[in-house]
VONU-575099 format. One record per residue (C-alpha): residue number from 1; x, y, z negated; residue in one letter. Coordinates in pm, 1 decimal, decimal comma, m for minus. Last residue first. Example, Ala and Ser with C-alpha at 12.3 -4.5 7.8 and 13.67 -1.06 7.14 Angstrom:
// residues 2
R/2/1367,0/m106,0/m714,0/S .
R/1/1230,0/m450,0/m780,0/A .
// end
This chain:
// residues 394
R/394/2798,5/13689,6/m15510,8/H .
R/393/2661,4/13975,3/m15723,2/V .
R/392/2420,6/14202,7/m15544,4/M .
R/391/2101,0/14071,0/m15702,3/E .
R/390/2225,5/14157,3/m16052,4/Q .
R/389/2273,4/14515,4/m15940,4/E .
R/388/1915,8/14564,0/m15827,8/H .
R/387/1854,5/14655,0/m15465,6/V .
R/386/1674,9/14989,2/m15483,0/T .
R/385/1992,9/15151,0/m15609,5/N .
R/384/1830,2/15495,6/m15585,9/N .
R/383/2091,9/15604,6/m15333,1/E .
R/382/1958,2/15358,2/m15076,8/D .
R/381/2116,6/15034,6/m14959,2/V .
R/380/2059,2/15053,6/m14581,4/F .
R/379/2400,8/15201,8/m14499,5/P .
R/378/2555,0/14908,0/m14692,2/Q .
R/377/2410,6/14642,6/m14460,0/I .
R/376/2701,0/14659,7/m14210,9/F .
R/375/2948,5/14578,6/m14487,6/P .
R/374/2759,9/14270,5/m14616,9/L .
R/373/2701,3/14307,2/m14990,7/N .
R/372/2321,2/14298,8/m14961,8/W .
R/371/2339,7/13968,4/m14776,5/F .
R/370/2568,2/13798,1/m15029,6/V .
R/369/2339,1/13880,6/m15321,7/G .
R/368/2035,2/13759,3/m15130,2/K .
R/367/2221,0/13436,2/m15055,6/V .
R/366/2248,4/13352,4/m15425,3/A .
R/365/1892,4/13460,6/m15506,4/D .
R/364/1732,4/13260,8/m15223,7/D .
R/363/1923,2/12948,5/m15326,5/S .
R/362/2196,1/12791,4/m15113,1/F .
R/361/2529,0/12884,8/m15269,9/Y .
R/360/2521,6/12890,8/m15650,7/N .
R/359/2175,7/12737,3/m15702,3/F .
R/358/2238,3/12451,9/m15457,1/L .
R/357/2590,2/12392,9/m15583,7/R .
R/356/2471,9/12359,8/m15943,3/D .
R/355/2196,4/12118,8/m15839,6/E .
R/354/2441,7/11909,1/m15643,7/M .
R/353/2689,1/11895,1/m15930,0/R .
R/352/2406,1/11779,0/m16158,5/Q .
R/351/2301,3/11503,7/m15917,0/S .
R/350/2659,7/11381,5/m15887,3/I .
R/349/2691,3/11365,2/m16266,1/E .
R/348/2365,1/11172,5/m16293,7/A .
R/347/2482,4/10926,4/m16027,4/K .
R/346/2809,2/10876,4/m16214,9/Q .
R/345/2623,8/10804,1/m16538,7/K .
R/344/2390,9/10558,6/m16363,3/N .
R/343/2697,4/10375,3/m16235,3/S .
R/342/2805,1/10391,5/m15871,5/L .
R/341/2887,6/10058,0/m15709,4/G .
R/340/2638,8/10080,7/m15421,6/L .
R/339/2780,4/10423,6/m15340,7/I .
R/338/3130,1/10280,2/m15316,6/N .
R/337/3009,9/10006,1/m15081,7/R .
R/336/2848,6/10273,8/m14864,6/M .
R/335/3178,9/10460,3/m14866,5/L .
R/334/3354,3/10145,9/m14747,0/E .
R/333/3102,5/10106,0/m14463,9/S .
R/332/3159,6/10467,4/m14362,3/L .
R/331/3535,5/10422,8/m14336,5/E .
R/330/3506,0/10104,9/m14130,1/S .
R/329/3250,3/10256,1/m13893,8/V .
R/328/3458,6/10563,9/m13818,6/D .
R/327/3240,5/10743,7/m13562,2/G .
R/326/3338,8/11088,0/m13682,1/L .
R/325/3555,1/11078,0/m13991,7/H .
R/324/3408,3/11020,7/m14335,9/F .
R/323/3291,6/11240,9/m14621,8/K .
R/322/3157,6/11169,7/m14971,7/M .
R/321/2928,3/11414,3/m15149,6/G .
R/320/2921,0/11675,8/m15425,8/T .
R/319/3266,1/11821,0/m15363,6/N .
R/318/3147,1/12059,5/m15091,8/G .
R/317/2811,3/11936,7/m14957,7/I .
R/316/2729,3/12234,5/m14738,7/V .
R/315/3069,3/12359,0/m14631,4/E .
R/314/3193,1/12006,3/m14554,2/P .
R/313/2884,5/11948,5/m14333,1/V .
R/312/2923,4/12265,9/m14125,6/A .
R/311/3055,4/12096,2/m13813,5/G .
R/310/3239,7/11770,7/m13876,1/T .
R/309/3308,7/11571,1/m14192,7/N .
R/308/3051,8/11296,7/m14127,5/C .
R/307/2831,2/11247,2/m14432,0/A .
R/306/2800,9/11018,5/m14734,2/A .
R/305/2554,2/11145,9/m14991,8/I .
R/304/2444,4/11032,8/m15339,0/P .
R/303/2081,2/11146,5/m15372,6/L .
R/302/1992,5/11421,0/m15619,6/G .
R/301/1649,7/11491,4/m15464,1/A .
R/300/1744,7/11857,7/m15419,8/V .
R/299/2071,8/11734,6/m15268,4/M .
R/298/1884,0/11530,5/m15007,2/A .
R/297/1683,6/11839,7/m14910,6/E .
R/296/2002,4/12045,6/m14890,5/L .
R/295/2153,9/11779,5/m14663,9/L .
R/294/1842,5/11787,5/m14444,2/V .
R/293/1912,8/12154,9/m14385,7/M .
R/292/2222,9/12052,8/m14189,7/G .
R/291/2429,9/12354,8/m14088,2/F .
R/290/2553,8/12360,1/m13728,2/P .
R/289/2577,4/11979,0/m13745,6/E .
R/288/2801,3/11840,2/m13469,7/H .
R/287/2881,0/11471,9/m13505,9/N .
R/286/2592,1/11347,3/m13713,1/S .
R/285/2670,2/11047,6/m13940,1/P .
R/284/2442,8/11165,6/m14224,3/L .
R/283/2379,7/10903,4/m14493,1/I .
R/282/2147,7/10959,0/m14791,9/F .
R/281/2145,0/10731,2/m15095,7/S .
R/280/1901,4/10559,6/m15331,5/D .
R/279/1584,4/10641,8/m15137,3/F .
R/278/1214,8/10650,4/m15233,5/A .
R/277/1289,2/10980,0/m15407,7/R .
R/276/1333,2/11129,6/m15060,9/F .
R/275/964,2/11101,6/m14971,1/Y .
R/274/878,8/11473,3/m14992,3/R .
R/273/1167,5/11541,9/m14753,2/S .
R/272/967,0/11388,2/m14467,5/A .
R/271/713,0/11669,3/m14457,3/E .
R/270/531,4/11496,5/m14168,1/L .
R/269/688,7/11164,3/m14080,7/I .
R/268/851,5/11097,0/m13743,6/A .
R/267/913,8/10730,7/m13670,6/G .
R/266/954,3/10491,7/m13963,0/T .
R/265/1239,8/10280,7/m13829,2/F .
R/264/1300,6/10027,7/m14106,5/L .
R/263/1619,4/9822,2/m14115,1/T .
R/262/1669,7/9501,4/m14316,0/R .
R/261/1461,4/9286,1/m14081,3/Y .
R/260/1649,4/9403,1/m13772,4/K .
R/259/1989,9/9369,0/m13938,2/I .
R/258/2140,9/9098,7/m13716,2/G .
R/257/2364,1/9332,9/m13522,3/L .
R/256/2175,8/9251,1/m13199,8/S .
R/255/1846,9/9339,9/m13367,0/E .
R/254/1976,0/9669,8/m13502,4/A .
R/253/2113,7/9748,2/m13155,3/E .
R/252/1775,7/9683,3/m12996,9/Q .
R/251/1611,2/9914,8/m13246,2/K .
R/250/1873,6/10176,8/m13163,4/L .
R/249/1812,1/10132,3/m12789,0/S .
R/248/1435,1/10172,2/m12825,5/A .
R/247/1456,3/10481,1/m13046,6/E .
R/246/1726,5/10656,7/m12845,5/L .
R/245/1493,2/10911,8/m12685,2/R .
R/244/1376,9/11051,7/m13014,6/G .
R/243/1189,7/10990,6/m13338,5/K .
R/242/1263,9/11029,7/m13706,4/G .
R/241/1325,6/10836,1/m14026,7/M .
R/240/1592,4/10566,2/m14033,3/I .
R/239/1563,1/10349,1/m14344,1/V .
R/238/1828,8/10090,7/m14435,3/L .
R/237/1801,6/9820,5/m14701,8/F .
R/236/2047,0/9666,2/m14947,4/A .
R/235/1905,6/9381,1/m15155,4/K .
R/234/2119,9/9116,1/m14985,7/P .
R/233/2440,7/9307,5/m15060,6/Y .
R/232/2737,3/9110,0/m14925,8/D .
R/231/2553,3/9016,6/m14603,1/S .
R/230/2451,5/9379,4/m14544,1/S .
R/229/2797,7/9530,3/m14578,7/I .
R/228/2924,8/9520,4/m14221,3/R .
R/227/2575,6/9557,3/m14071,3/S .
R/226/2536,7/9885,8/m14257,7/F .
R/225/2846,5/10025,7/m14089,9/A .
R/224/2723,9/9923,7/m13743,6/K .
R/223/2380,1/10074,4/m13801,9/L .
R/222/2532,1/10397,5/m13934,2/L .
R/221/2762,7/10431,3/m13633,8/T .
R/220/2461,2/10387,7/m13404,1/S .
R/219/2275,5/10661,9/m13593,8/Q .
R/218/2504,6/10906,6/m13414,6/D .
R/217/2299,8/11226,2/m13470,7/K .
R/216/2439,2/11391,8/m13158,4/D .
R/215/2337,9/11085,7/m12951,7/P .
R/214/1970,8/11143,9/m13041,4/H .
R/213/1716,9/10974,6/m13264,9/L .
R/212/1620,5/11301,3/m13431,4/R .
R/211/1679,8/11319,1/m13805,1/G .
R/210/1651,7/11146,1/m14141,0/V .
R/209/1894,4/10876,7/m14260,1/N .
R/208/1839,6/10657,5/m14562,4/A .
R/207/2021,3/10393,1/m14765,3/F .
R/206/1779,8/10200,0/m14987,0/V .
R/205/1880,4/9964,5/m15267,1/F .
R/204/1582,7/9726,8/m15268,7/A .
R/203/1379,7/9631,0/m15579,2/D .
R/202/1047,6/9786,2/m15478,0/K .
R/201/1070,5/9673,6/m15116,2/P .
R/200/974,6/9961,2/m14883,9/L .
R/199/628,2/10001,5/m14732,4/K .
R/198/680,8/10376,1/m14667,2/L .
R/197/369,4/10466,2/m14867,8/R .
R/196/455,4/10215,5/m15140,0/N .
R/195/811,0/10339,8/m15160,2/R .
R/194/692,9/10699,7/m15201,7/A .
R/193/445,9/10598,8/m15474,1/Q .
R/192/710,7/10409,8/m15668,9/E .
R/191/974,5/10681,8/m15637,5/R .
R/190/762,6/10983,8/m15726,3/D .
R/189/662,4/11218,1/m15445,0/I .
R/188/876,7/11530,3/m15428,0/L .
R/187/669,4/11849,0/m15393,8/Q .
R/186/776,6/12002,3/m15726,0/S .
R/185/1140,9/11954,7/m15638,2/K .
R/184/1094,9/12129,3/m15304,4/H .
R/183/927,8/12427,1/m15471,5/K .
R/182/1196,0/12449,8/m15738,9/N .
R/181/1478,6/12447,4/m15486,8/I .
R/180/1339,3/12693,5/m15233,0/D .
R/179/1613,5/12624,2/m14981,6/I .
R/178/1879,6/12830,0/m14818,0/R .
R/177/2054,2/12883,4/m14487,0/N .
R/176/2397,9/13032,4/m14528,8/Y .
R/175/2496,9/13379,5/m14418,4/L .
R/174/2826,9/13391,4/m14234,7/T .
R/173/2971,3/13694,4/m14057,2/V .
R/172/3034,1/13851,3/m13717,1/I .
R/171/3050,1/14227,6/m13772,4/K .
R/170/3392,0/14208,7/m13935,9/Q .
R/169/3514,3/14029,5/m13620,4/S .
R/168/3454,4/14335,4/m13403,1/T .
R/167/3357,6/14186,3/m13065,0/F .
R/166/3650,5/14144,5/m12824,9/E .
R/165/3701,2/13774,9/m12906,6/P .
R/164/3333,7/13693,0/m12839,5/L .
R/163/3319,2/13316,0/m12771,9/S .
R/162/3572,8/13234,1/m13043,2/S .
R/161/3401,4/13471,8/m13283,7/R .
R/160/3068,5/13299,3/m13219,2/I .
R/159/3216,9/12952,6/m13281,0/D .
R/158/3385,0/13081,8/m13596,1/N .
R/157/3051,1/13206,8/m13727,5/R .
R/156/2887,6/12873,9/m13636,8/I .
R/155/3147,4/12676,2/m13835,2/A .
R/154/3137,8/12932,5/m14115,9/D .
R/153/2768,2/12854,6/m14145,1/S .
R/152/2433,1/13009,9/m14050,3/V .
R/151/2616,4/13248,9/m13818,8/G .
R/150/2529,3/13617,1/m13836,3/I .
R/149/2589,6/13881,1/m13571,2/L .
R/148/2595,4/14259,5/m13590,3/A .
R/147/2460,5/14501,7/m13330,8/L .
R/146/2417,8/14872,8/m13276,5/N .
R/145/2770,8/14946,7/m13148,3/K .
R/144/2801,2/14588,6/m13019,6/Q .
R/143/2563,7/14634,5/m12727,6/K .
R/142/2808,5/14618,9/m12434,2/R .
R/141/2982,9/14313,8/m12581,7/Q .
R/140/2647,3/14141,4/m12625,1/I .
R/139/2558,7/14176,6/m12256,7/Y .
R/138/2891,6/14046,9/m12123,3/F .
R/137/2895,3/13755,0/m12365,7/R .
R/136/2537,1/13663,8/m12274,9/R .
R/135/2615,1/13671,1/m11902,5/T .
R/134/2935,2/13472,5/m11960,7/W .
R/133/2738,1/13185,5/m12108,9/R .
R/132/2914,2/13037,6/m12413,8/E .
R/131/2741,2/13272,6/m12655,9/Y .
R/130/2498,0/13038,5/m12831,8/G .
R/129/2735,6/12743,7/m12806,1/G .
R/128/2676,9/12602,0/m13152,7/F .
R/127/2344,3/12649,8/m13323,6/A .
R/126/2154,5/12881,3/m13559,9/H .
R/125/2271,9/13225,8/m13448,7/Q .
R/124/2119,5/13522,2/m13630,7/V .
R/123/2132,2/13860,2/m13455,4/G .
R/122/2127,3/14168,9/m13674,6/I .
R/121/1992,1/14459,5/m13471,5/V .
R/120/2024,6/14832,5/m13541,5/F .
R/119/1748,5/15014,5/m13353,8/L .
R/118/1879,2/15328,7/m13182,6/R .
R/117/1681,5/15264,4/m12860,8/S .
R/116/1488,3/14939,0/m12852,3/V .
R/115/1645,9/14718,8/m12583,8/H .
R/114/1847,5/14539,4/m12852,5/S .
R/113/1525,8/14384,5/m12983,6/A .
R/112/1460,9/14194,1/m12659,9/I .
R/111/1814,3/14056,0/m12622,5/Y .
R/110/1837,5/13961,3/m12989,9/V .
R/109/1503,8/13777,8/m12967,1/A .
R/108/1626,1/13590,4/m12660,6/K .
R/107/1957,4/13513,4/m12832,7/F .
R/106/1835,2/13333,8/m13141,3/R .
R/105/1670,7/13489,4/m13448,8/H .
R/104/1647,1/13868,8/m13462,3/A .
R/103/1674,9/14067,8/m13785,1/I .
R/102/1581,1/14428,1/m13709,2/C .
R/101/1670,2/14759,8/m13868,1/F .
R/100/1517,2/15058,0/m14047,4/Q .
R/99/1174,2/15007,4/m13894,6/Y .
R/98/960,2/15316,0/m13954,1/N .
R/97/644,1/15194,7/m13790,9/R .
R/96/425,6/15260,0/m13484,5/A .
R/95/703,6/15334,3/m13234,6/A .
R/94/883,2/15016,5/m13338,6/C .
R/93/578,9/14805,5/m13259,2/L .
R/92/543,0/14972,6/m12920,3/Q .
R/91/909,6/14901,8/m12842,7/R .
R/90/850,4/14538,9/m12937,0/V .
R/89/564,1/14502,9/m12692,2/Q .
R/88/749,5/14685,3/m12414,8/R .
R/87/1049,3/14452,7/m12454,9/I .
R/86/810,4/14159,1/m12446,2/Q .
R/85/662,2/14270,3/m12115,8/K .
R/84/1006,0/14329,8/m11963,6/L .
R/83/1133,2/13982,5/m12053,8/K .
R/82/1398,8/13989,5/m11777,6/L .
R/81/1371,1/13618,5/m11694,3/G .
R/80/1195,1/13377,9/m11924,8/R .
R/79/982,6/13500,1/m12211,2/I .
R/78/646,6/13438,8/m12047,2/D .
R/77/731,9/13075,8/m11970,0/R .
R/76/762,1/13001,4/m12341,2/S .
R/75/412,3/13142,7/m12382,2/T .
R/74/345,0/13481,9/m12535,1/N .
R/73/112,0/13509,5/m12833,7/E .
R/72/250,7/13832,7/m12979,2/L .
R/71/171,8/13697,8/m13326,5/F .
R/70/227,5/13956,9/m13597,2/I .
R/69/284,1/13882,8/m13965,3/V .
R/68/277,6/14166,0/m14218,3/D .
R/67/411,2/14194,1/m14571,0/D .
R/66/603,1/13869,7/m14526,5/S .
R/65/608,1/13548,2/m14729,8/S .
R/64/648,5/13316,6/m14426,5/V .
R/63/392,0/13057,9/m14539,8/S .
R/62/76,6/13272,5/m14528,5/Q .
R/61/120,1/13369,1/m14163,3/A .
R/60/204,2/13009,3/m14076,5/I .
R/59/m126,5/12894,1/m14225,2/Q .
R/58/m309,6/13177,7/m14051,4/E .
R/57/m186,5/13074,8/m13707,2/N .
R/56/m212,2/13314,8/m13414,6/K .
R/55/m93,3/13137,4/m13102,5/N .
R/54/273,3/13072,9/m13037,7/G .
R/53/551,5/13280,3/m12885,0/T .
R/52/720,5/13609,7/m12974,5/L .
R/51/662,4/13568,0/m13346,2/F .
R/50/689,3/13893,8/m13542,0/V .
R/49/765,3/13908,1/m13912,1/T .
R/48/703,3/14248,8/m14066,2/A .
R/47/900,9/14296,1/m14386,1/V .
R/46/861,3/14572,2/m14642,4/K .
R/45/1163,5/14727,2/m14809,4/Y .
R/44/1161,0/14855,7/m15166,7/G .
R/43/1416,5/14596,3/m15272,1/T .
R/42/1208,2/14365,8/m15493,0/G .
R/41/1179,2/14090,8/m15231,9/S .
R/40/1386,2/14187,4/m14929,3/F .
R/39/1601,4/13875,7/m14892,0/L .
R/38/1286,5/13662,2/m14925,0/A .
R/37/1180,1/13766,9/m14573,1/A .
R/36/1495,7/13600,6/m14442,8/Y .
R/35/1416,4/13265,1/m14601,0/Q .
R/34/1049,1/13279,9/m14503,1/R .
R/33/1142,7/13334,6/m14137,3/A .
R/32/1380,6/13037,8/m14156,5/V .
R/31/1089,8/12835,3/m14297,2/D .
R/30/878,1/12914,4/m13991,0/S .
R/29/1189,0/12849,4/m13782,6/F .
R/28/1248,9/12488,3/m13887,0/P .
R/27/1003,6/12398,7/m13757,3/M .
R/26/807,5/12559,6/m13474,8/D .
R/25/737,2/12924,5/m13552,1/Y .
R/24/850,2/13099,1/m13235,5/G .
R/23/1125,2/13317,7/m13086,1/H .
R/22/1146,9/13517,3/m13408,2/C .
R/21/1178,8/13892,6/m13464,4/L .
R/20/1203,5/14018,9/m13820,6/Q .
R/19/1141,8/14393,3/m13836,4/L .
R/18/1240,7/14559,8/m14161,7/V .
R/17/1022,0/14838,1/m14294,5/W .
R/16/1075,7/15147,6/m14503,7/K .
R/15/757,6/15345,7/m14561,2/E .
R/14/713,9/15693,2/m14414,0/Q .
R/13/563,8/15563,9/m14090,7/K .
R/12/314,9/15353,5/m14285,6/E .
R/11/33,6/15605,7/m14248,0/E .
R/10/41,4/15556,5/m13871,0/A .
R/9/14,6/15184,1/m13929,7/M .
R/8/m320,5/15228,5/m14099,6/A .
R/7/m476,1/15329,3/m13768,7/A .
R/6/m424,6/14972,5/m13646,4/S .
R/5/m180,8/14880,7/m13370,4/F .
R/4/m50,3/14527,8/m13399,1/C .
R/3/m331,6/14305,7/m13520,8/G .
R/2/m291,8/14020,5/m13275,1/V .
R/1/m144,4/14043,4/m12924,6/M .
// end
């Protein structure tokens, strides 16, 4: 364990700290940790982000914007079973500092943190089905006095409530994921350079999809829809960015549909969102998105979007993008035709609506206001109004 028990920590007992407990720092969870640390900027609280698994990593430590970052350096195997070692580790951390409450990401972190006596735990659920197992439901129900649950979308919140009907519904709420809009904009590579790096035709109209090549992402529907319009639009091009177990079968499908030479499979690309200005439109046919951070990245780039209207997608894009029904090839192909026909004025209007929606719902400041108005957070808003009024307006 790295840097946990220094003499200085004894002096910190009078300071107000929040413990953020994360399973690990693989993407997207290093950015998730940054998002939640940002909720406490300017509030008088300090944040200690603790990673249960993963070796010490100074780059990660710098990226999560926390007052302290602790790597417990367990392996994935270590945190199977009863997790007694990890419970002891977290109890020791809580004995050394005045942690007011804990934000725990995913069930294993919730389970470990909830073994600390009198520690209020806020469990964040990032995917569907987190509480389907009866053992988890039984455990969570017993702990609800010192526990609240957050879903990263209304779709996830409703999934949790459905799994835990006896849990107080007011303590199962939504808190959206967010994006550092200005940072992402500043990191976008310009169109010409991005196209050169991806080896895309300069004059092509590029539809793009980014994600795992997995049945849940349903790139097959996208290939079929693109094949329907490709002969009418000879300059249309399709990019699929990502890797996964369906790569070979999707490439075979593109060949059988006659679009092999109009479809580019790039594989996984580091910091893929930096290349989004190479694209003219973003298509997301996924059938079960719990949130869809890639949609926020596409919105930052101002790309016209067509996305499947399942999961949390309608919540994210609102009226800024087009929606189609799951697996509806005909509907998606018509939306792609519509996107091809957009005027520059219409594209500019879409981009502006996206920027407005990002700042109003998915920026750090917007979500910070929502967080500090949650009912179970009110006991932690001190009498000195440490959280400024303007930050508490939804």
